C-alpha positions as CSV (number, residue, x, y, z in Angstrom):
1,M,10.3,-120.3,71.0
2,V,13.2,-122.0,69.4
3,A,12.4,-122.9,65.8
4,R,11.6,-126.5,65.1
5,A,13.7,-126.7,62.0
6,G,17.0,-128.5,62.4
7,R,16.3,-129.1,66.1
8,K,18.9,-131.2,67.9
9,R,18.7,-132.0,71.6
10,L,21.7,-132.5,73.9
11,N,20.8,-133.7,77.4
12,R,22.8,-133.7,80.6
13,I,21.6,-134.4,84.2
14,S,23.0,-131.9,86.7
15,G,24.5,-133.5,89.8
16,C,26.7,-136.4,90.7
17,A,25.7,-140.0,91.1
18,D,27.9,-140.5,94.1
19,R,26.3,-141.1,97.5
20,Q,27.8,-138.0,99.1
21,A,26.2,-135.7,96.6
22,L,22.8,-137.4,96.7
23,A,22.7,-137.2,100.5
24,Q,23.1,-133.4,100.4
25,P,20.2,-131.0,100.2
26,P,20.0,-129.0,96.9
27,S,23.6,-127.7,96.8
28,I,26.3,-125.9,94.8
29,K,29.9,-126.9,94.7
30,A,32.5,-124.6,96.4
31,T,33.8,-123.9,92.9
32,G,30.7,-121.8,92.3
33,F,30.3,-120.5,95.9
34,Q,33.8,-119.3,96.7
35,S,33.8,-116.0,94.8
36,A,30.7,-114.9,96.5
37,A,32.1,-115.7,99.9
38,D,35.3,-113.9,99.0
39,D,33.4,-110.8,97.8
40,L,31.5,-110.6,101.1
41,T,34.8,-110.8,103.0
42,R,36.1,-108.0,100.9
43,L,33.1,-105.8,101.7
44,V,33.6,-106.4,105.4
45,E,37.3,-105.5,105.2
46,A,36.4,-102.4,103.3
47,G,34.0,-101.3,106.0
48,R,30.9,-101.4,103.7
49,I,29.2,-103.9,106.1
50,S,30.1,-105.0,109.6
51,R,30.8,-108.5,110.6
52,G,27.9,-108.1,113.1
53,E,25.5,-107.2,110.3
54,V,26.6,-110.2,108.2
55,E,26.0,-112.5,111.2
56,A,22.6,-110.9,111.7
57,R,21.6,-111.4,108.1
58,L,22.9,-115.0,107.8
59,R,22.1,-118.1,109.8
60,A,24.5,-119.6,112.3
61,E,25.1,-122.6,110.1
62,D,26.0,-120.3,107.2
63,L,29.0,-118.8,108.9
64,R,31.2,-121.9,108.8
65,Y,31.5,-121.4,105.0
66,L,33.0,-117.9,105.3
67,D,36.5,-116.6,105.9
68,K,38.2,-119.7,104.5
69,Q,39.3,-121.4,101.2
70,L,36.9,-124.3,100.8
71,A,37.9,-127.5,99.2
72,A,36.7,-127.5,95.6
73,T,34.7,-130.7,96.2
74,T,32.7,-129.2,99.1
75,W,28.9,-129.1,98.7
76,I,27.2,-125.9,100.1
77,P,23.4,-125.8,100.4
78,I,22.1,-123.5,97.7
79,D,19.9,-121.5,100.1
80,I,23.1,-120.4,101.9
81,Y,24.5,-119.2,98.5
82,A,21.2,-117.3,97.9
83,R,21.3,-115.6,101.3
84,L,24.9,-114.6,100.8
85,V,24.5,-113.2,97.3
86,A,21.4,-111.3,98.4
87,I,23.7,-109.3,100.7
88,L,26.0,-108.6,97.8
89,V,23.1,-107.4,95.7
90,E,21.9,-105.1,98.4
91,I,25.3,-103.5,98.8
92,E,26.7,-103.5,95.3
93,G,23.7,-103.9,93.0
94,G,23.0,-100.3,92.6
95,G,19.3,-100.9,92.4
96,Q,19.7,-103.1,89.4
97,P,19.9,-106.6,90.8
98,E,19.4,-108.5,87.5
99,V,22.1,-106.4,85.8
100,Y,24.5,-106.9,88.7
101,L,23.9,-110.7,88.8
102,H,24.4,-111.0,85.1
103,Q,27.7,-109.2,85.4
104,R,28.8,-111.6,88.2
105,G,28.0,-114.5,86.0
106,W,30.0,-112.8,83.1
107,R,33.0,-112.4,85.4
108,A,32.7,-116.1,86.5
109,G,32.9,-117.0,82.8
110,Q,36.0,-114.9,82.4
111,R,37.7,-116.7,85.3
112,L,36.9,-120.1,83.8
113,H,38.2,-118.9,80.4
114,K,41.5,-117.9,82.0
115,A,41.7,-121.3,83.6
116,G,41.5,-122.9,80.2
117,L,38.1,-124.6,80.6
118,Y,36.8,-123.8,77.1
119,R,39.7,-125.5,75.4
120,Q,38.2,-128.8,76.5
121,F,35.5,-128.4,73.9
122,D,36.8,-128.7,70.3
123,A,35.2,-126.1,68.1
124,K,36.3,-127.9,64.9
125,M,34.0,-130.8,65.7
126,E,30.9,-128.9,66.8
127,T,28.6,-126.2,65.5
128,W,28.7,-123.0,67.6
129,G,25.4,-123.7,69.3
130,N,26.2,-127.3,70.2
131,R,29.5,-126.3,71.7
132,I,27.7,-123.9,74.0
133,G,25.3,-126.6,74.9
134,K,28.1,-128.9,75.9
135,I,29.8,-126.3,78.0
136,V,26.7,-125.3,79.9
137,T,25.3,-128.7,80.6
138,T,28.7,-130.1,81.6
139,M,29.2,-127.2,84.0
140,A,25.7,-127.6,85.5
141,A,26.5,-131.3,86.1
142,V,29.6,-130.3,88.0
143,L,28.2,-127.4,90.0
144,Y,24.8,-128.6,91.2
145,N,23.5,-131.8,92.7
146,F,20.0,-131.1,91.6
147,T,18.1,-129.8,88.5
148,K,18.2,-131.4,85.0
149,W,19.5,-129.4,82.0
150,S,19.0,-130.0,78.3
151,F,20.1,-128.1,75.2
152,E,18.2,-127.7,72.0
153,M,19.5,-126.1,68.8
154,G,16.8,-124.4,66.8
155,S,17.6,-122.3,63.7
156,E,21.3,-121.6,62.9
157,R,21.0,-118.4,65.0
158,Q,19.0,-119.6,68.0
159,W,19.2,-122.2,70.8
160,Q,17.5,-123.0,74.0
161,I,18.5,-124.5,77.4
162,D,15.7,-125.9,79.6
163,V,16.3,-126.4,83.3
164,V,13.7,-128.6,85.1
165,E,13.3,-129.7,88.7
166,A,14.5,-126.2,89.4
167,R,12.1,-125.2,92.2
168,D,15.1,-124.8,94.6
169,F,17.2,-123.0,92.1
170,P,17.2,-119.4,93.3
171,E,16.7,-116.3,91.2
172,V,20.2,-115.1,92.0
173,A,21.6,-118.2,90.5
174,R,19.3,-117.9,87.5
175,F,20.7,-114.5,86.5
176,T,24.3,-115.3,87.3
177,T,24.0,-118.3,85.1
178,Q,22.5,-116.1,82.4
179,G,25.6,-113.9,82.4
180,F,27.9,-117.0,82.4
181,I,26.2,-118.5,79.4
182,E,26.4,-115.2,77.5
183,Y,30.1,-114.8,78.2
184,A,30.8,-118.4,77.2
185,S,28.7,-118.2,74.1
186,R,30.5,-115.0,72.8
187,T,33.9,-116.3,73.8
188,V,33.9,-119.7,72.1
189,T,32.1,-118.4,69.0
190,G,33.5,-114.9,68.6
191,G,29.9,-113.8,68.0
192,N,27.6,-111.3,69.7
193,E,24.9,-113.6,71.2
194,I,22.3,-112.2,73.6
195,V,21.1,-114.6,76.3
196,R,17.8,-114.1,78.2
197,S,15.9,-116.2,80.7
198,T,12.4,-116.8,81.8
199,R,10.8,-118.8,84.6
200,P,7.4,-120.0,83.2
201,T,6.8,-122.2,86.3
202,P,8.4,-122.4,89.7
203,D,10.0,-125.7,88.6
204,T,11.3,-124.6,85.1
205,I,13.8,-122.1,83.8
206,I,14.4,-121.4,80.1
207,Y,17.5,-119.8,78.7
208,R,17.4,-118.6,75.1
209,G,20.3,-117.5,73.1
210,E,20.2,-115.6,69.8
211,R,23.0,-114.6,67.5
212,S,22.6,-111.1,66.1
213,K,22.9,-110.7,62.4
């Protein structure tokens, strides 16, 4: 567990308060979905899976989100994302799904870094842990219309992120998020943090980060 000493909590609620978001089923923004859709298209074009196989694996309503550039504000049901990424894992995961998903999240962190996202969080005004907490909880609020995320700083080398109301948050998203958090943490601090996650109950996910000595 994160040490009690020096504990500071930072809370954010994931999801938008607008009516459109609240009317959707548990969903992910196109910002988080597009790269998975593009990767599946790449695999089809490379002949690693046929279009017919994709259509057999997905549901009819899933297909309208493929083969196009989605508006960044589009909400896509999270179960569609999970089904799509499961295909990617099967083809590209090399029998190590958690490692593959962690790497996908790491690459997502790299893309956002190149887009200048992390410059929005001023390192001069924050400890390294609290800066990570702000990045992750802010991103969660943008990407998902469900779940609640909170950050807690423990010792000077440890922090914890709790995700609740997460029953619909798929395991593929859990491990891609883990990779994203690890990349963001190392990038904004210049450190060598290790991030791990657990799911103690179906409704709760815990991410723990620790800076190596």
